[in-house]
C-alpha positions as CSV (number, residue, x, y, z in Angstrom):
1,M,-25.0,9.0,13.0
2,W,-21.4,7.9,12.8
3,D,-22.4,4.3,12.0
4,V,-24.5,5.5,9.1
5,A,-21.6,7.6,7.7
6,A,-19.2,4.7,8.2
7,R,-21.6,2.3,6.4
8,R,-22.0,4.8,3.5
9,L,-18.2,5.2,3.2
10,R,-17.7,1.4,3.3
11,W,-20.4,1.0,0.6
12,H,-18.8,3.7,-1.6
13,L,-15.3,2.4,-1.2
14,G,-15.9,-1.3,-1.6
15,R,-13.1,-3.7,-0.9
16,R,-10.6,-2.3,-3.4
17,G,-11.2,1.2,-2.2
18,A,-10.8,0.3,1.4
19,F,-7.5,-1.4,0.7
20,L,-6.3,1.6,-1.3
21,L,-7.3,4.0,1.5
22,I,-5.6,2.0,4.2
23,I,-2.3,1.5,2.4
24,G,-2.4,5.1,1.1
25,A,-2.6,6.3,4.7
26,G,0.2,3.9,5.7
27,K,2.5,5.0,2.9
28,T,1.9,8.7,3.7
29,C,2.6,8.1,7.4
30,W,5.8,6.1,6.6
31,G,7.0,9.0,4.4
32,I,6.3,11.6,7.1
33,S,8.3,9.5,9.5
34,F,11.4,10.0,7.3
35,L,10.9,13.8,7.5
36,V,10.2,13.9,11.3
37,D,12.8,11.4,12.5
38,P,15.0,10.1,9.7
39,P,16.2,6.5,10.4
40,P,19.6,5.1,9.8
41,T,20.1,4.7,6.0
42,Q,22.2,1.6,6.0
43,G,21.4,-0.4,2.8
44,L,19.9,2.6,1.1
45,E,23.1,4.2,-0.2
46,L,21.9,3.8,-3.8
47,L,19.2,6.3,-2.9
48,T,21.1,8.5,-0.4
49,N,24.0,9.0,-2.9
50,V,21.4,10.8,-5.1
51,C,19.8,12.9,-2.4
52,D,19.0,12.9,1.3
53,I,16.5,10.5,2.8
54,R,14.2,13.4,3.6
55,H,13.9,14.0,-0.1
56,W,13.1,10.3,-0.6
57,A,10.3,10.7,2.0
58,W,8.3,12.6,-0.6
59,L,8.2,9.5,-2.8
60,W,6.3,7.7,0.0
61,I,4.1,10.7,0.7
62,T,3.2,11.3,-2.9
63,A,2.5,7.7,-3.5
64,G,0.4,7.5,-0.4
65,I,-1.7,10.5,-1.4
66,V,-2.2,9.2,-4.9
67,T,-3.0,5.7,-3.6
68,G,-5.5,7.0,-1.0
69,S,-7.2,9.4,-3.4
70,S,-7.7,6.6,-5.9
71,A,-9.8,4.8,-3.3
72,F,-12.7,7.0,-4.2
73,L,-12.5,6.2,-7.9
74,R,-14.6,3.5,-9.7
75,V,-13.1,0.0,-10.3
76,G,-11.1,0.2,-13.4
77,R,-10.2,3.8,-12.8
78,D,-8.4,3.0,-9.6
79,W,-5.3,1.6,-11.4
80,A,-3.2,4.7,-10.7
81,G,-3.6,4.0,-7.0
82,F,-2.3,0.4,-7.3
83,A,0.6,1.6,-9.6
84,A,1.6,4.4,-7.2
85,A,1.5,2.0,-4.3
86,L,4.0,-0.2,-6.0
87,V,6.7,2.4,-6.7
88,P,8.2,3.1,-3.2
89,P,8.6,-0.6,-2.1
90,I,10.1,-1.5,-5.5
91,V,12.5,1.4,-5.2
92,W,13.4,0.4,-1.6
93,A,13.8,-3.3,-2.6
94,T,16.1,-2.3,-5.5
95,A,18.3,-0.2,-3.2
96,Y,18.6,-3.0,-0.6
97,M,19.4,-5.6,-3.3
98,A,22.1,-3.2,-4.8
99,A,23.6,-3.0,-1.3
100,V,23.7,-6.8,-1.0
101,L,25.3,-7.2,-4.4
102,G,27.8,-4.4,-3.6
103,G,28.7,-6.2,-0.3
104,D,27.6,-3.2,1.7
105,Y,24.6,-4.6,3.6
106,S,24.2,-8.4,3.8
107,R,20.9,-8.2,5.6
108,G,19.5,-6.2,2.7
109,A,18.4,-9.3,0.9
110,Y,16.0,-10.2,3.6
111,V,14.6,-6.6,3.7
112,A,14.3,-6.6,-0.1
113,I,12.4,-9.9,0.0
114,W,10.1,-8.5,2.8
115,Y,9.3,-5.4,0.6
116,L,8.7,-7.6,-2.4
117,T,6.4,-10.0,-0.7
118,S,4.7,-8.0,2.0
119,H,4.2,-4.9,-0.1
120,V,4.6,-5.6,-3.8
121,G,3.0,-9.1,-3.7
122,V,0.0,-8.0,-1.6
123,I,-0.6,-4.9,-3.8
124,L,-0.4,-7.0,-6.9
125,W,-2.9,-9.5,-5.4
126,A,-5.3,-6.8,-4.2
127,A,-5.3,-5.2,-7.7
128,T,-6.8,-8.5,-9.0
129,V,-9.5,-8.7,-6.4
130,P,-12.9,-8.2,-8.1
131,E,-15.3,-5.7,-6.6
132,H,-18.3,-7.9,-5.9
133,S,-20.1,-8.9,-2.8
134,V,-20.9,-12.4,-1.6
135,P,-24.6,-13.0,-2.1
136,P,-26.6,-13.0,1.2
137,P,-27.7,-16.3,2.6
138,P,-31.1,-17.5,1.4
139,R,-34.0,-16.4,3.6
140,R,-35.8,-19.0,5.5
141,R,-39.3,-19.7,4.4
142,R,-42.2,-19.1,6.8
143,G,-43.1,-22.2,8.7
144,S,-39.9,-24.0,8.0
145,A,-38.2,-25.5,11.0
146,A,-34.6,-24.4,11.6
């Protein structure tokens, strides 16, 4: 029963939808972690000077919900999920780069590059992945030796 439901969900989501659902869940959980147990905010002063890190958590949570919800839309209409997925890591990378340029957090350059490659780069790549399946291997003909 569960395997049938899982196959049906996988078929409905496709590759792009599965990606959006996974990163949407991840972004939502990451945002919740800022509410439940806020981490040290070194390097994020550009953000925390505007408002508390718990408020910034809602950026991740909202982006995660929009991203995950877009997983169920058709290809071409799922663009909002990819756009929403890009916002939090770009904001975080900008804050870390500002901390580096301001001389407040020298390690911030590495963190910013990590966000830009592991998050932004992967999301941009996934947004270009076409939703098609690889054709099945040809069937063997009766009587042919394998």
